FIVO-237128 format. One record per residue (C-alpha): residue in three letters; x, y, z. Coordinates in steps of 0.02 Angstrom, whole numbers, padded with zeros to 5 digits, always signed. Layout:
! FIVO-237128
ALAXYZ...
! end
This chain:
! FIVO-237128
MET+04919+05282+03907ASN+04753+05365+03871GLN+04795+05546+03906ILE+04873+05658+03775LEU+05014+05759+03853ASN+05026+05945+03819VAL+05208+05974+03778GLY+05305+06136+03792LEU+05461+06151+03686ALA+05593+06258+03772SER+05678+06315+03612PHE+05644+06323+03426GLY+05825+06321+03370MET+05894+06189+03254SER+05854+06040+03367GLY+05680+06107+03400ARG+05640+06138+03217VAL+05720+05981+03144PHE+05699+05847+03277HIS+05588+05886+03426ALA+05441+05984+03356PRO+05407+05866+03208PHE+05416+05712+03321ILE+05301+05788+03453ALA+05177+05854+03324ASN+05164+05684+03238HIS+05155+05573+03392SER+04982+05519+03449PHE+05023+05535+03636PHE+05082+05716+03623LYS+05012+05885+03577LEU+05138+06021+03534TYR+05052+06143+03649ALA+05180+06284+03664ILE+05350+06338+03597VAL+05477+06462+03664GLU+05555+06579+03538ARG+05640+06727+03619SER+05634+06843+03468ASN+05579+06756+03308ASN+05412+06691+03248TYR+05469+06544+03141SER+05363+06421+03239ARG+05204+06515+03188GLU+05228+06462+03007LYS+05241+06276+03042TYR+05141+06260+03205PRO+05011+06400+03209GLN+04903+06302+03332SER+05041+06304+03465LYS+05057+06446+03590LEU+05210+06556+03571TYR+05306+06610+03726ARG+05456+06726+03736SER+05534+06651+03892PHE+05554+06486+03982ASP+05469+06561+04135GLU+05312+06598+04032LEU+05312+06416+03977LEU+05330+06357+04158ASN+05183+06462+04215ASP+05061+06385+04091GLU+04963+06262+04198ALA+04903+06165+04045ILE+05079+06104+04004ASP+05116+05926+04064LEU+05290+05896+03993ILE+05432+06015+03949VAL+05564+05966+03822VAL+05724+06052+03880ASN+05816+06065+03714THR+05918+06218+03761PRO+06108+06229+03779VAL+06174+06101+03905GLN+06230+06234+04029THR+06046+06281+04056HIS+05983+06103+04084TYR+06008+06094+04272ASP+05919+06258+04307PHE+05778+06224+04184ALA+05750+06045+04245LYS+05747+06103+04425LYS+05622+06242+04384ALA+05513+06116+04292LEU+05511+06002+04445LEU+05470+06147+04561HIS+05322+06188+04447LYS+05267+06005+04454LYS+05304+05976+04270MET+05379+05823+04191TYR+05532+05859+04086TRP+05640+05777+03955LEU+05820+05832+03932LYS+05902+05843+03762ASN+06066+05790+03844HIS+06087+05667+03985LEU+06118+05714+04166PRO+06300+05652+04168GLN+06341+05797+04053MET+06284+05911+04195ALA+06404+05830+04319THR+06439+05992+04411LYS+06270+05989+04501PRO+06200+05811+04497LYS+06157+05780+04680ASN+06047+05932+04694SER+05932+05896+04547ILE+05790+05823+04648ASN+05808+05918+04811
! end
């Protein structure tokens, strides 16, 4: 893989701060391009080079983003993953699809 992927982090809660952001920021294939924080600015202190968005939709509309890490509560995963696909973005889910068993057949339609 030669291309560095611009990654958007869907949330800067505990999993975003402790696990996802540090991994992305320190991995040579990824650039922590943007972070969603609905009301706080904590990501500015640690990742000032990353864009700050206040909503998932703002993140989706950034054409520079290649991959979205959906690290939001599990009940949002189906909708966020589907939106990412419709915006032609790759996505990675914090939790696996079987945990979203109420809507599995529709995820790629």
